[in-house]
N, C-alpha and C positions, 0 to 999 in steps of 0.2 A: 554426543558430547554436551554436557550440561552448560547452560548459559551461552552467551555470544561473545565472550572475550576472545575467542579464537578468530573472529572476523579479521580478514587481512586489512591492512591500512589502505586507504584510497581505493576502495572497492567501487567500481563503476556499475551502477544499476541500469535498468532499462527505462523506457518511457511510458507514455500513455496508451495502454492497450484498448481501452474503451473508445477513446477518441479516434484511434486508428481504425477501429471497426466501423465507426460512424462514417469516416472518410471513404470506406469501401461499400457503403450503402445501408448500414444498419439504421433502422428507424426505431428510436427509443420509445416512441409512443405505442409501438406495437409489440416489441419484444426486448428483453434485456440482453446485454452483450453476451452473457453466459449461455444463452440459448444457442448461439452460433457454435458452441463446442460440439453440439450434436447436429445442427443444421448446416453449418458451413465450416467444418473442421479444417479444411485446407487453407482458408483465409486466416484463421486463428494461428495456425502453424506458420503461415507466411509472415505474420507480424513478429512472432517469436524469433524466427530465423533472421529476419531483417535486423532486429536489435542485436542478436548474437554476432552477425557479420559486421555490424557497425563498431563492435568493440565492447559491448556490455559484458561484464563478467558475472552477472547474476540476472536471471530472468524470472519474472513473476507470473504465476499462473492466471488464467482468465477466470478467476473465481471470486472476484471482489464482492459481487452481489448474490452469490449462491447460497443465501440463507432463506429459510422457509417464509419469513415475514415479507421480505422484499419480493420473493418469487410469487407470493400469493396474489399480488396485484396483476400478475399475468396468467394466473391459473396454473402455475408450474410448481406449486409448493410440494407436490409429490415427487419431484425430480431432484431433490437436494443431493442425494447420493450420486445419481447419474451425472449431474452437471459438475459436481466437484471431482468425481473420478475422471471424467473426460477432460476436464480442464487440466488436471495434473498430468494425465497421460499424454495429452497433446504437447504440452511444454516439454515433458520428459523426452519424447521422441524427436522433438524439433531441434534440440540443442546438444552440443558435445558434452560428454560426461564430465569434463573438467569445469564446466560452468555450474554455478550454484543454481538450484531451483528453489524459489521462495513461493510459499502459498499466500496469495493475497486474500484478505478478509476485510470487508468494509462494514459500515454501520447497517443496521436493519431497516432504517427509514422510519422507524417508530420512535417517538420521543417519550422519555420517562416523565413521571409527574415531578413537580407540579406543572411543568411547561406543557406536558402532554399526558396521555393516558396509557402508555405502554406498561404492560405487566412485567415487573423485574424478574420474576421467576421464569416467565416465558422467554424473556430475552436471554437469560443464562442458558436455558435449555436449547434455545435456537443456535447459539454459538457453539455449544457442546456438540450438537448434532452435526454442524458443519465441520468442526475440527475433527470429529471422529471419522467423517467421510474422507477428509484430507489425509489423515494418518493412515487409513486403510488403503487408499490409493497410492500414497507416497512411499510407503514401505522401504525405508532406508535411502530414499533419493531426495525427499524434501528436506532442505537445510533447516528451515524454521518457518513459522507462521508470522506474517506481517499484518498486524491490524493497522489499517490506513484510514485517514480522514475522520477520525473520531473527534467529536465536538461536545459531548455531554458526559460529565464525570460518572453518572450512574450507569450509562450504557457502556462506557469504557470499563468500569469495574465488572459489569456483567460479562462483557466479552472476554476479559482476561480470566475470570473465574471459569467461564464456560470452556474456553480453550484448554485450560489446565485439566478440567474434568474429562473432556472429550479426547484429548491427545496429550496425555501426561508425559510422554517421552519427547515431545517437541518443544523447543524453545519458542518464546513469543516476544516479538518486538511490537511496540505501540507507537504509531505516529499520529500527531495531533494536527487538526486543521484549525489554524488561527490566523487572524488578520491583524493589521495594525489598528490600534485604538489609542490615538494620541501617543504617549510615550510607552504604552504597554501593548500587549498582544492578547486578543480575546477571540473566542470561538463565535460562530454565528449567533449563538444564543446568549452571548455575553459572559461566558465563563473565562476567567483569566487562565493563561497558559500555566501559571504556577499551580493552580488548583488541579488541572488536568495532569500535570506532571506528578504531583504528589500522589494522586490516585494510582497512576501507572507504577510508581515506585513502591507504594504500599502493597500492591498486588504482584510485586516481584517481576515486573517486565524485565526481560533479558537485554533489551535495548530500547531506546526511546528516540523520537525524532519529530520532524514536522513535514507535512506535505500539503500540496494544493494551495490555492489562493495567491501565494506570493511568488514573484520572480526571484532569482538568486540573490540580487543585491539587497532586496528588502527582507529576504529570509535570513541573511547572514547575521544580523543582530539577534534574531530569535534563536538561531542555532548557538550563538555564543552564550545566550542566556541559559539554554538547556545544558550546554557543556559545563557551565559554572556550577550547576546544581545537580548534575547527574553522575552517579558512580558507575553507570553502565555505558556502553557505546552509544553514540548518537548518529542518527541517519538523517538525510535531507533529500526531499524530492520536490523541488520548486517547480512552478509552472513556467511555460514560455509564453503563455497567453493570459496575462493578468487582466481582470475586468477593467475596461475603460482605458487601457494602455495599448500601444502598438505591440504586435507580436515580436518577440526577440529574434534576432538573427542567430543562426547556429554558433557563430563566433562569440556573440554576447553570452549565450548560454554556457559555452565552454569556459569563458573567462570567469563567469559566476561559479561554475562547478569547481574550478581550481581554487577560487577564494574560499569556498566552503570546505574543501579538503584542507587547505592551509590553516583554517581556523581550528581544525581538529575533528571534523565530521569523519567518521570511519567509512561510511558508505554514502554515495551521492548518485542520484538519478534524476529523472524528470517525471512530472505528474501530467495532468491533462494537457493534451496538445503537443507534448514533446515527442518528436519523431526520431527515426533512425538517423536522419541527417544531423540532428542536434547531438545525439550520442556519438556519432562518428567524429564530429568536431571536438567534443570533449576528450575522446580517446586519442585523437591526434595531438591535442594540446598536452596530454599527459606524457607523451613520448619524449 
């Protein structure tokens, strides 16, 4: 089904898979989270099952960093297909058929010019390669691709174009990583959220959203800003562990999730540090 207008209202997403793996012993200095799709598949599935049992209605695959540029730092660039396939298959096998399976795709880690020296053609090819691997593994089960934590307009454009080229049958949502900057919201490189949103809409993103950096109460005005400017569904994945602030209690996260739903966000979950206990609190509050 084209687009994402079919998304059910108040769809509860999952939490932070990478941070859950770190809690189980993953050392990011030695290996990426996606390597555990092959090395420790039982732990990856344990995390997916935990979110599903907590009440999440959609589960994201452990494929956030499974692109050739990010994997190159670990000497794993030749395993793009294997890591994406295993990530999709593990999630698929771990959750009930009635739950949505979403393919997570994150930034490459390379920065486009003039801020960096990433090659824009390689970026687009990199995302096309990952999207093709996801589409091949997902075959009728992946609901859509979710671009998460994007902070540079040129890479966001390359990612959307690459995903369209590599997986033309899959819808693509784009979530932006922005923080408060006075009265506005900007990415880590200083790009205003309005610029990132305009790129997402120009490239026909099927949904837009925000994730990372902000706890629910701080993300709410950002989501309201996106809702006022977006003709497509809006998603939110706030953090429970904002930098320099105390970690939120599950009940605080739940209250924030309900506020995001009430504002009009179609899908809400958690980003880095969000656990099954946080999602369970949100699911209970929804009843």
